[in-house]
C-alpha positions as CSV (number, residue, x, y, z in Angstrom):
1,M,0.0,0.2,0.2
2,E,1.6,3.2,-0.7
3,S,1.2,6.3,1.1
4,A,-0.1,9.7,0.3
5,P,1.7,12.0,-1.3
6,M,3.4,14.4,1.0
7,P,1.6,17.8,1.0
8,A,3.9,20.9,0.8
9,G,5.2,22.9,3.0
10,I,6.0,20.0,5.5
11,P,8.6,20.5,8.4
12,F,11.1,18.5,8.7
13,P,9.8,16.4,5.2
14,E,12.3,14.0,6.3
15,Y,10.0,12.5,9.1
16,Y,7.1,12.8,7.5
17,D,6.6,8.7,6.0
18,F,7.7,7.8,10.0
19,F,5.0,9.5,11.5
20,M,2.0,9.2,9.1
21,N,3.0,4.9,9.5
22,W,0.3,3.6,11.9
23,K,3.0,1.9,14.1
24,T,4.4,5.4,15.2
25,P,0.9,6.4,17.6
26,L,0.4,2.6,18.2
27,A,4.5,2.6,19.6
28,I,4.0,5.8,21.2
29,A,0.7,5.0,23.0
30,A,2.5,1.3,24.3
31,T,5.7,2.7,25.4
32,Y,3.8,5.7,27.4
33,T,1.4,2.8,29.1
34,V,4.6,0.7,30.1
35,A,6.4,3.7,31.8
36,V,3.1,4.9,33.6
37,S,2.7,0.9,35.0
38,L,6.6,1.4,36.1
39,F,6.6,4.7,37.6
40,N,2.8,4.1,39.3
41,P,3.1,3.1,42.6
42,K,2.2,-0.2,43.7
43,V,0.9,-2.3,46.0
44,G,-0.4,-0.2,49.3
45,K,-1.0,2.7,47.5
46,V,-3.4,4.5,45.4
47,S,-3.3,7.2,42.4
48,R,-3.6,10.6,43.0
49,V,-7.5,10.6,41.8
50,V,-8.3,8.2,44.6
51,A,-5.9,9.7,46.9
52,K,-8.0,12.8,47.0
53,S,-11.6,11.7,47.1
54,A,-13.0,12.1,50.2
55,N,-13.3,8.4,50.9
56,A,-9.7,7.6,50.8
57,K,-7.9,6.6,54.3
58,P,-5.1,8.5,55.5
59,A,-2.9,5.4,55.4
60,E,-3.8,5.3,51.5
61,K,-3.1,8.9,50.8
62,T,1.1,8.7,50.3
63,Q,2.7,10.6,47.6
64,S,4.2,9.4,43.9
65,G,7.5,8.3,43.7
66,A,10.0,11.0,42.4
67,A,10.2,8.6,39.0
68,M,6.9,9.0,38.7
69,T,6.7,12.7,39.7
70,A,9.3,13.3,36.7
71,F,7.7,11.3,34.5
72,V,4.6,13.5,34.3
73,F,6.2,16.7,34.7
74,V,8.3,16.1,31.6
75,H,5.3,14.4,29.7
76,N,3.4,18.0,30.3
77,L,5.7,19.9,29.6
78,I,5.8,18.3,26.1
79,L,2.5,18.6,25.8
80,C,3.0,22.2,26.4
81,V,5.4,23.0,23.6
82,Y,3.7,20.7,21.3
83,S,0.6,22.6,22.2
84,G,1.9,25.8,21.5
85,I,3.6,25.3,18.4
86,T,0.1,23.9,17.1
87,F,-0.9,27.0,17.8
88,Y,2.1,29.1,16.6
89,N,1.5,27.4,13.3
90,M,-2.2,27.2,13.1
91,F,-3.4,30.5,13.8
92,P,-2.1,32.1,10.4
93,A,-4.1,29.7,8.4
94,M,-6.8,29.9,10.8
95,I,-7.1,33.9,10.4
96,K,-6.5,33.7,6.5
97,N,-9.4,31.0,6.2
98,F,-12.2,32.9,8.2
99,A,-11.1,35.7,5.8
100,S,-12.4,33.6,2.9
101,H,-14.7,31.3,4.5
102,T,-17.4,31.4,7.5
103,L,-17.3,29.0,10.1
104,F,-19.0,26.6,9.2
105,D,-16.8,26.5,5.9
106,A,-13.7,26.2,8.4
């Protein structure tokens, strides 16, 4: 099965085929799942969501390990940077599109 032709103006065109392959998001999701499983607290500890609930016992309210805290921080930082880059690159295109089309067309 052949891939679609690369659109013009793509940044980093050498990575286009890699990121358009169906295996890439699957591998990223699997890596994320394994990392969370490895870094999360094990027996006797609960997740942050459960620990903050009113029904959690005081003994269950434990802190995440340093590795999990660092993983969550780095993950959120990467998502923040990605969102900023996406907004920066999409905003001019959105303005241009809204100048010539309606919101429904956009």
